[in-house]
C-alpha positions as CSV (number, residue, x, y, z in Angstrom):
1,X,0.0,0.0,0.0
2,X,1.2,3.5,-0.8
3,X,0.2,6.4,1.5
4,X,0.6,10.0,0.3
5,X,1.0,12.7,3.0
6,X,0.0,16.3,2.5
7,X,-1.3,19.2,4.6
8,X,-4.6,19.2,2.7
9,X,-6.0,19.2,-0.8
10,X,-6.3,22.9,-1.5
11,X,-5.6,24.1,-5.1
12,X,-1.8,23.9,-5.4
13,X,0.6,22.2,-7.8
14,X,1.9,19.6,-5.3
15,X,-1.7,18.6,-4.4
16,X,-2.7,18.1,-8.1
17,X,0.5,16.1,-8.7
18,X,-0.3,13.8,-5.7
19,X,-3.9,13.3,-7.0
20,X,-2.6,12.4,-10.5
21,X,-0.2,9.9,-9.0
22,X,-2.8,8.4,-6.6
23,X,-5.6,8.0,-9.2
24,X,-3.1,6.5,-11.7
25,X,-1.6,4.0,-9.2
26,X,-5.1,3.0,-8.0
27,X,-6.2,2.4,-11.6
28,X,-3.1,0.2,-12.0
29,X,-4.1,-2.0,-9.1
30,X,-1.8,-0.4,-6.4
31,X,-3.7,0.3,-3.1
32,X,-3.3,4.0,-2.4
33,X,-4.4,6.2,0.4
34,X,-4.2,9.9,1.3
35,X,-3.2,11.1,4.7
36,X,-4.0,14.7,5.4
37,X,-3.3,17.0,8.3
38,X,-6.8,18.5,7.7
39,X,-9.5,17.2,5.4
40,X,-10.3,20.3,3.3
41,X,-9.8,21.8,-0.1
42,X,-11.6,21.9,-3.4
43,X,-9.4,19.1,-4.9
44,X,-11.0,16.6,-2.5
45,X,-13.6,16.0,-5.2
46,X,-11.0,15.0,-7.8
47,X,-9.7,12.0,-5.8
48,X,-11.0,8.7,-7.1
49,X,-13.8,7.4,-5.0
50,X,-12.0,4.1,-4.3
51,X,-9.1,5.9,-2.6
52,X,-9.5,6.3,1.2
53,X,-8.7,9.7,2.8
54,X,-7.5,9.7,6.4
55,X,-7.4,12.9,8.4
56,X,-4.9,13.4,11.2
57,X,-6.9,16.3,12.7
58,X,-3.7,18.3,13.1
59,X,-3.8,22.1,12.8
60,X,-0.1,22.5,13.5
61,X,2.9,20.7,12.3
62,X,4.1,19.9,15.8
63,X,1.0,17.7,16.2
64,X,1.9,15.5,13.2
65,X,4.6,13.2,14.5
66,X,2.5,11.3,17.1
67,X,-0.7,11.4,15.0
68,X,1.1,10.1,11.9
69,X,3.0,7.5,14.0
70,X,-0.4,6.1,15.2
71,X,-1.6,6.0,11.5
72,X,1.6,4.1,10.5
73,X,1.3,1.5,13.2
74,X,-2.4,1.0,12.3
75,X,-2.4,1.0,8.5
76,X,1.2,-0.2,8.0
77,X,1.7,1.1,4.4
78,X,4.7,-0.3,2.6
79,X,5.5,3.2,1.2
80,X,4.9,6.6,2.7
81,X,5.3,9.5,0.3
82,X,5.6,12.8,2.2
83,X,5.4,16.1,0.4
84,X,6.8,19.5,1.2
85,X,9.0,20.5,4.2
86,X,8.4,20.7,7.1
87,X,5.9,17.9,6.7
88,X,8.7,15.8,5.2
89,X,10.8,16.1,8.3
90,X,7.8,15.4,10.5
91,X,7.2,12.2,8.5
92,X,10.6,10.9,9.4
93,X,10.0,11.7,13.1
94,X,6.7,9.8,12.9
95,X,8.4,6.8,11.2
96,X,11.0,6.7,14.0
97,X,8.2,6.7,16.6
98,X,6.3,4.0,14.8
99,X,9.3,1.7,14.8
100,X,10.5,2.3,11.3
101,X,7.7,0.5,9.5
102,X,7.8,0.5,5.7
103,X,9.8,2.8,3.5
104,X,9.6,6.6,3.6
105,X,10.2,8.8,0.5
106,X,10.3,12.6,0.7
107,X,9.4,15.0,-2.1
108,X,10.4,18.6,-2.4
109,X,8.3,20.8,-4.8
110,X,9.8,24.2,-4.4
111,X,13.1,26.0,-3.8
112,X,13.5,25.3,-0.1
113,X,16.2,27.9,0.4
114,X,14.1,30.6,-1.2
115,X,11.0,29.5,0.7
116,X,12.8,29.7,4.0
117,X,14.2,33.2,3.1
118,X,11.0,34.7,1.9
119,X,8.1,33.0,3.6
120,X,9.1,31.4,6.8
121,X,10.0,32.9,10.2
122,X,12.7,30.4,10.8
123,X,16.4,30.8,10.9
124,X,18.1,29.0,7.9
125,X,20.6,27.2,10.2
126,X,17.7,25.7,12.1
127,X,16.1,24.4,8.9
128,X,19.4,23.0,7.7
129,X,20.0,21.2,11.1
130,X,16.5,19.5,10.9
131,X,17.0,18.5,7.3
132,X,20.4,17.0,8.1
133,X,18.9,15.1,11.0
134,X,15.9,13.7,9.2
135,X,16.5,13.4,5.5
136,X,19.3,10.8,5.5
137,X,16.8,8.3,7.1
138,X,14.5,8.4,4.1
139,X,14.7,5.6,1.6
140,X,14.7,8.2,-1.1
141,X,14.5,12.0,-1.6
142,X,12.7,13.3,-4.7
143,X,13.0,16.7,-6.4
144,X,10.6,17.8,-9.1
145,X,13.3,19.5,-11.2
146,X,17.0,19.5,-11.6
147,X,17.0,23.0,-10.2
148,X,15.2,22.0,-7.0
149,X,17.7,19.2,-6.6
150,X,20.6,21.6,-7.0
151,X,19.1,24.0,-4.5
152,X,18.6,21.3,-1.9
153,X,22.2,20.1,-2.4
154,X,23.6,23.7,-2.0
155,X,21.4,24.5,0.9
156,X,22.0,21.3,2.9
157,X,25.4,20.0,1.7
158,X,23.7,16.7,0.8
159,X,25.3,14.5,-1.9
160,X,23.8,14.8,-5.4
161,X,23.5,11.0,-5.4
162,X,21.0,11.3,-2.5
163,X,18.4,13.0,-4.6
164,X,16.4,11.6,-7.5
165,X,14.8,14.0,-10.0
166,X,11.3,13.0,-11.2
167,X,9.4,15.6,-13.2
168,X,5.8,16.3,-12.2
169,X,3.1,14.1,-13.8
170,X,0.6,16.7,-15.2
171,X,-0.4,15.7,-18.7
172,X,-2.6,12.8,-19.9
173,X,-1.7,11.1,-23.2
174,X,-5.3,11.6,-24.3
175,X,-5.1,15.3,-23.6
176,X,-2.0,15.8,-25.8
177,X,-3.5,13.8,-28.6
178,X,-6.5,16.2,-28.9
179,X,-6.7,18.8,-31.6
180,X,-5.1,22.1,-30.8
181,X,-7.5,24.1,-32.9
182,X,-8.8,27.2,-31.1
183,X,-12.5,27.8,-30.5
184,X,-13.3,31.5,-31.2
185,X,-16.6,31.2,-29.4
186,X,-14.8,30.0,-26.2
187,X,-12.4,33.0,-26.5
188,X,-15.3,35.5,-26.6
189,X,-17.1,33.7,-23.7
190,X,-14.0,33.2,-21.4
191,X,-12.2,36.5,-22.1
192,X,-15.2,38.6,-22.0
193,X,-15.2,40.3,-25.4
194,X,-13.9,40.2,-28.9
195,X,-10.1,40.7,-29.0
196,X,-7.4,39.7,-31.4
197,X,-5.2,38.0,-28.8
198,X,-6.2,36.1,-25.7
199,X,-3.5,35.7,-23.0
200,X,-3.8,33.4,-20.0
201,X,-2.1,33.1,-16.6
202,X,-2.8,30.5,-14.0
203,X,-1.6,30.7,-10.4
204,X,-2.3,31.7,-6.8
205,X,-2.5,35.5,-6.3
206,X,0.6,35.7,-4.1
207,X,3.9,37.5,-4.3
208,X,5.8,34.6,-5.7
209,X,3.8,34.7,-8.9
210,X,4.4,38.4,-9.4
211,X,1.2,39.2,-11.1
212,X,1.8,42.9,-10.4
213,X,4.7,42.8,-12.8
214,X,2.6,40.9,-15.3
215,X,0.0,43.7,-15.2
216,X,2.6,46.4,-15.7
217,X,4.0,44.5,-18.7
218,X,0.6,43.8,-20.1
219,X,-0.4,47.5,-19.8
220,X,2.5,48.4,-22.2
221,X,1.2,46.2,-25.1
222,X,-2.5,45.5,-24.4
223,X,-3.8,48.0,-26.9
224,X,-1.1,47.5,-29.4
225,X,-1.9,43.8,-29.5
226,X,-5.6,44.3,-29.0
227,X,-5.3,41.7,-26.2
228,X,-7.2,40.6,-23.2
229,X,-5.6,38.8,-20.2
230,X,-7.3,36.2,-17.9
231,X,-5.7,35.5,-14.6
232,X,-7.0,32.3,-13.0
233,X,-6.4,31.9,-9.3
234,X,-7.2,33.2,-5.9
235,X,-5.2,34.7,-3.0
236,X,-4.4,37.5,-0.6
237,X,-3.2,39.9,-3.3
238,X,-6.5,40.1,-5.1
239,X,-7.3,43.6,-3.7
240,X,-3.9,44.9,-4.8
241,X,-4.2,43.5,-8.3
242,X,-7.7,44.8,-8.7
243,X,-6.4,48.3,-7.8
244,X,-3.5,47.9,-10.2
245,X,-6.0,47.1,-13.0
246,X,-7.8,50.3,-12.4
247,X,-4.6,52.4,-12.0
248,X,-3.1,51.0,-15.2
249,X,-6.3,51.6,-17.2
250,X,-6.9,47.9,-17.9
251,X,-10.6,47.7,-17.0
252,X,-12.3,45.5,-19.6
253,X,-9.0,44.0,-20.7
254,X,-8.1,42.0,-17.6
255,X,-10.4,39.4,-16.1
256,X,-9.8,37.5,-12.8
257,X,-12.4,34.7,-12.5
258,X,-10.9,33.2,-9.4
259,X,-9.8,29.6,-8.7
260,X,-11.2,27.0,-11.2
261,X,-10.9,23.3,-10.5
262,X,-10.5,22.6,-14.2
263,X,-8.9,25.3,-16.3
264,X,-8.9,23.2,-19.5
265,X,-11.2,25.4,-21.5
266,X,-8.9,28.4,-20.9
267,X,-5.7,26.5,-21.8
268,X,-7.4,25.2,-25.0
269,X,-8.7,28.5,-26.2
270,X,-5.7,30.8,-25.2
271,X,-3.4,32.2,-27.9
272,X,-0.6,32.5,-25.3
273,X,0.1,31.3,-21.8
274,X,2.3,33.5,-19.5
275,X,4.1,32.8,-16.2
276,X,5.5,35.8,-14.4
277,X,6.9,34.0,-11.2
278,X,10.0,35.1,-9.3
279,X,10.7,31.4,-8.6
280,X,9.2,28.0,-9.1
281,X,10.0,24.4,-8.3
282,X,8.7,23.1,-11.5
283,X,5.7,25.1,-12.9
284,X,3.0,22.5,-13.8
285,X,1.0,25.1,-15.7
286,X,3.6,25.3,-18.5
287,X,3.2,21.6,-19.7
288,X,-0.5,21.9,-19.1
289,X,-0.6,24.7,-21.6
290,X,1.8,23.0,-24.1
291,X,-0.5,20.0,-24.1
292,X,-3.1,22.0,-25.9
293,X,-0.5,23.4,-28.4
294,X,-0.6,26.8,-26.6
295,X,2.8,28.6,-26.7
296,X,4.3,29.8,-23.4
297,X,6.1,32.9,-22.2
298,X,7.8,32.6,-18.8
299,X,10.3,34.4,-16.7
300,X,13.5,32.5,-16.6
301,X,13.1,32.0,-12.9
302,X,14.8,29.4,-10.8
303,X,13.8,26.7,-11.5
304,X,11.6,24.7,-13.8
305,X,10.5,26.8,-16.8
306,X,13.9,26.7,-18.5
307,X,14.0,22.9,-18.1
308,X,10.5,22.5,-19.4
309,X,11.0,24.9,-22.4
310,X,14.5,23.6,-23.0
311,X,16.0,27.1,-22.7
312,X,13.6,28.6,-25.3
313,X,13.2,25.8,-27.8
314,X,9.5,25.3,-26.8
315,X,8.7,28.8,-25.6
316,X,10.0,32.3,-24.8
317,X,12.0,33.1,-21.6
318,X,12.7,36.6,-20.3
319,X,14.5,37.9,-17.2
320,X,12.7,37.8,-13.8
321,X,10.9,40.9,-12.7
322,X,11.6,42.9,-16.0
323,X,8.2,44.3,-17.2
324,X,9.7,45.8,-20.4
325,X,11.3,42.4,-21.3
326,X,8.0,40.6,-20.5
327,X,6.0,43.0,-22.7
328,X,8.5,42.5,-25.5
329,X,8.2,38.7,-24.9
330,X,4.4,38.8,-25.3
331,X,4.8,40.6,-28.7
332,X,7.4,38.1,-29.8
333,X,5.5,35.0,-28.7
334,X,2.3,36.2,-30.4
335,X,3.9,36.9,-33.7
336,X,6.2,33.8,-33.8
337,X,5.1,30.8,-35.9
338,X,4.8,27.8,-33.6
339,X,4.7,24.1,-34.4
340,X,1.8,23.3,-32.1
341,X,2.2,19.5,-32.5
342,X,5.8,19.9,-31.4
343,X,4.7,21.7,-28.3
344,X,2.3,18.9,-27.6
345,X,5.0,16.3,-28.1
346,X,7.1,18.1,-25.6
347,X,4.2,18.1,-23.1
348,X,4.2,14.3,-23.3
349,X,7.6,14.2,-21.5
350,X,5.6,15.2,-18.4
351,X,2.8,12.7,-18.9
352,X,1.1,11.1,-15.9
353,X,1.8,7.5,-16.9
354,X,5.5,8.1,-17.6
355,X,6.2,9.9,-14.3
356,X,3.9,7.7,-12.2
357,X,6.0,4.7,-13.4
358,X,9.2,6.5,-12.5
359,X,7.9,6.8,-8.9
360,X,7.0,3.1,-8.7
361,X,10.5,2.2,-10.1
362,X,12.1,4.2,-7.3
363,X,9.8,2.7,-4.6
364,X,10.8,-0.8,-5.8
365,X,14.5,-0.1,-6.3
């Protein structure tokens, strides 16, 4: 049995990846379970009905070790896949308390050093100490990109051989086989009017995604390109972004419909997908867009986009935080001739079956 540990099933990339893995493994005949700190989040409805979901009833990370140890002693999974520090370190503590039952694998989805510096009120030395104490006990450590692996090595001093890179499983083979023809009626319906170009961004409304820079860049070319921008996602920065839209004179050209469980219709209809992040671990949204033959423009942020787009072969990369360069990138991407089937073939490198098998190979190694 494979148990997947997460804080919850809110709308994040790591959660979507875990659900893709679980649903696939279950369909292949591998018994799979979710173990959540709290049972909440809109993605709960996307878990296959045959997959049990166990809730630890933990509102704080310090409550996890004893609660998870009890789960491990009761359910005795052969594999525990823990995602995202500090839950990864807590999983090792639980495994020790439970008597080292089964095998524990740890997966990092973001740049841990950047996450600690920007988002956590914890001293880096304390994080490093806990990582060095716990991670060597894992059967395997997984990074979702080569960049995340390098960051973990540089931050902790771990050997490169300790970490296995497995790209995120985000694309179904059926999806990439579908036609990439754009539906003009969908464009009018989803972007809220008749425009020549339809640009899409998908991501939580938080500082990491730097939508404020995206809006500044878009304001420079919106009228020249006769373009409209849809930003799918929700977050604390919504009021700031709504004010930016007004200040930049973009009313009627920028739409923020909130979080959507299934953004497929937007990916399929968009003329261009854009990612404006300051940093990423992988960036699931890029192969999701490529799967529909939709070209992508991204900041060349650490890490993920350059690996997915092969340094510009399958999309356009511009410097992080540079609104002028991003504006120029939008113009370039929208006027460039793209081989949409080639974009779809690239997306297949991140197919769910391919990456789900890579995880199983590691578990059985």
